[in-house]
VOGU-3710 file (C-alpha; in Angstrom, 3 decimals, decimal comma):
1> mkygytigyv> -10,950/-16,872/-10,488  -9,734/-15,185/-7,318  -7,577/-12,088/-6,866  -4,453/-13,302/-5,093  -1,651/-10,740/-4,886  -0,610/-7,190/-5,440  3,151/-7,100/-5,934  5,109/-3,864/-5,807  8,602/-3,929/-7,286  10,990/-1,984/-5,077
11> dnvvetitfy> 14,679/-1,273/-4,579  14,775/-2,675/-1,036  12,273/-5,350/0,011  13,354/-5,456/3,675  13,040/-1,662/4,121  9,631/-1,742/2,452  8,293/-4,574/4,617  9,605/-2,799/7,719  7,843/0,412/6,641  4,490/-1,349/6,088
21> kkafgfvqkf> 4,705/-3,099/9,458  5,403/0,196/11,229  3,087/2,474/9,221  0,063/0,199/8,845  0,474/-2,571/11,409  0,691/-5,417/8,879  2,490/-8,615/9,852  5,186/-10,208/7,722  4,022/-13,549/6,334  7,037/-14,658/4,289
31> itpendyael> 10,416/-13,484/3,042  12,885/-15,319/0,825  16,378/-16,064/2,149  17,687/-13,698/-0,539  15,425/-10,880/0,771  14,174/-10,294/-2,782  10,504/-11,200/-2,199  8,252/-10,847/0,840  4,560/-11,011/1,698  2,433/-9,269/4,317
41> isgettiafa> -0,684/-10,530/6,058  -3,182/-7,867/5,075  -6,577/-9,550/4,832  -7,871/-11,746/2,034  -5,511/-10,404/-0,628  -1,774/-10,602/-0,076  0,398/-7,519/-0,446  3,840/-8,553/-1,632  7,039/-6,809/-2,623  9,783/-8,037/-4,913
51> sislgnsnlk> 13,115/-6,558/-5,850  13,512/-4,728/-9,130  16,180/-7,254/-10,131  13,784/-10,168/-9,515  11,123/-8,398/-11,562  13,554/-7,818/-14,401  14,584/-11,486/-14,312  10,917/-12,532/-14,612  9,959/-10,024/-17,312  11,936/-10,101/-20,558
61> qglqsvsksn> 10,744/-6,566/-21,389  11,685/-5,271/-17,922  9,587/-2,911/-15,833  9,391/0,735/-14,895  10,536/1,558/-11,377  8,373/3,606/-9,066  9,871/6,918/-7,984  9,204/9,240/-5,071  10,160/12,191/-7,245  7,407/11,669/-9,847
71> kpfglemafi> 3,638/11,715/-9,592  2,390/8,301/-8,482  1,326/5,658/-10,990  -2,382/5,504/-11,819  -2,853/2,682/-9,323  -3,389/2,794/-5,585  -3,717/0,487/-2,627  -6,616/1,379/-0,344  -6,528/0,535/3,362  -9,802/0,733/5,258
81> sehiesdfqk> -9,592/2,024/8,821  -12,078/2,214/11,661  -9,738/4,795/13,289  -9,051/6,979/10,261  -7,475/10,020/11,935  -5,066/8,107/14,185  -4,151/5,542/11,503  -3,525/8,293/8,948  -1,251/10,099/11,405  0,509/6,821/12,305
91> aidagahlye> 1,410/6,358/8,632  2,785/9,916/8,424  4,752/9,435/11,654  6,227/6,209/10,224  7,563/8,070/7,195  4,709/8,088/4,694  4,651/11,263/2,599  1,417/13,245/2,748  -0,058/13,445/-0,751  -3,624/14,614/-0,041
101> plgekhwgqk> -4,875/15,326/3,500  -7,910/13,635/4,972  -11,161/14,991/3,667  -14,755/13,937/3,486  -16,307/12,813/0,206  -19,838/13,930/-0,633  -21,079/10,410/0,189  -19,702/10,706/3,728  -16,534/8,619/3,530  -13,290/10,086/4,933
111> vgyvldnngf> -10,326/9,643/2,596  -6,684/10,737/2,567  -3,677/9,802/0,463  -0,036/9,139/1,278  2,964/7,880/-0,651  4,855/4,955/0,835  8,638/4,864/1,233  8,972/3,962/-2,470  6,422/6,349/-3,959  3,408/4,006/-4,243
121> lieicspmqs> 0,058/5,740/-3,728  -1,942/4,592/-0,706  -5,472/5,639/0,143  -6,432/5,446/3,799  -10,182/5,595/4,149  -13,066/5,007/6,473  -15,402/2,123/5,633  -18,019/2,795/2,971  -21,484/3,262/4,385  -24,222/1,242/2,763
131> nekks> -26,716/3,282/0,810  -29,071/0,352/0,457  -32,681/1,359/1,011  -34,581/-0,567/3,634  -38,168/-1,434/2,885
//
């Protein structure tokens, strides 16, 4: 098995794709003619967004919409950056909402959190350093 997609259900797919291109530098891979589903080139795993109405048409029980006014869901997307300070600021400048400022974890990794234009939680972090012991 292989992890293929993370799909966020949003009110406006085009606005969301535009935000991710501007805030994080991702490139649009695909968008439907109806503008209700789009994918970004983001590495091995595709980040995709679909409209709430498309999600509700696929799921008989419906789904809960994300909201900028509530605490984020207990799920995050993590973006690894070699230029953590400038990339974190770029996201803020593009309209991401600061949730937790950059800080250093006790294992040495720098991590900060923002909310995207819909309210999804995004971690922006430096690469993890290997703690493998050399013999």
